[in-house]
N, C-alpha and C positions, 0 to 999 in steps of 0.2 A: 322359762316354760315355751316350747316351740310354737310356733303358729302353723296349720296346714292349708293350704289351698287345694281344693279341689277341682279336677278337671276330668269331667265327663264327657269321653270320646266316644262312646257308644254310639252307633249307627252312621258315622262318620266315613266316608270312604278315602282309602289311600291315596295320597300321602298324608291327608290332614291331620289325622291323629300324632302322627309322627312332627310334622312340622309344629302343631299346637305344643306337644310336650318339649321340645326343644325351645321353643320360644318361653314358655312358661318357667323352665329351670333358668333360663337366662337372665330372667328378671327377679330370681331368688333374693332377696335379702338375708341377713345374717338372722339366724334361729328359725328360717321359714324350711318347710319342704312341701313337695307336690305329692296329693295322690291321685294317682291318675286311675281313672275305671273304663275299662275296655272292654269288648266283648271278646276278646281272642287276646294270647300273649303276642307282646309286641317285640319279638325276638330282634328284629332289626334295629332297636332303638338303643339295644343295651351295649353295643360296644361304641355308640356313638356318645353315648353318657360318660362311657368310662374315659374315652378319649378327650372329653371336656372337663375331666375333674368331678364328677358326679356319683355316688354309688346308691345302688337301688335293693330292695327288697320286693320280690314279687310274690302273690298268692292267688291261686285259683281258688274262689268262693264257688264256683260252679263251671260247669263246662264253658258257658257263653258269658261270664262273670270274672273278670281277672283284677286285681286292685296291685298298683305298683306304686311303693314307696319311694320318693326319690329326693335325696339331698346333696349338698357339698360334700365333698370328702372330707374337706379341714373344719367343718362345721359341726363340732360334739353336740352342740346345743341343738341343732335340729334332727339330728340321728335318733332312730329310735331306739327305746331304753335296750341296752344289752349289745349295742351294734357299732360302737366307738371302737376305732382303731387304736 
């Protein structure tokens, strides 16, 4: 069973959301993933995650509410159902 860490960065000024996300994913333990809640889609974050060995799934809940799940690429336990490699 995976454990989810919620990271709400709404209202923070750039580059703080990106920095907080990178810090949070760097600290992930096996079986953990991050659910980032942001007021916009963090497009600059995605290539950085890929480069560091993470996968993500983004979903726009509303125009100003985006949720991004982030997990280690090699951690099948943390991956959302149906998204393991």
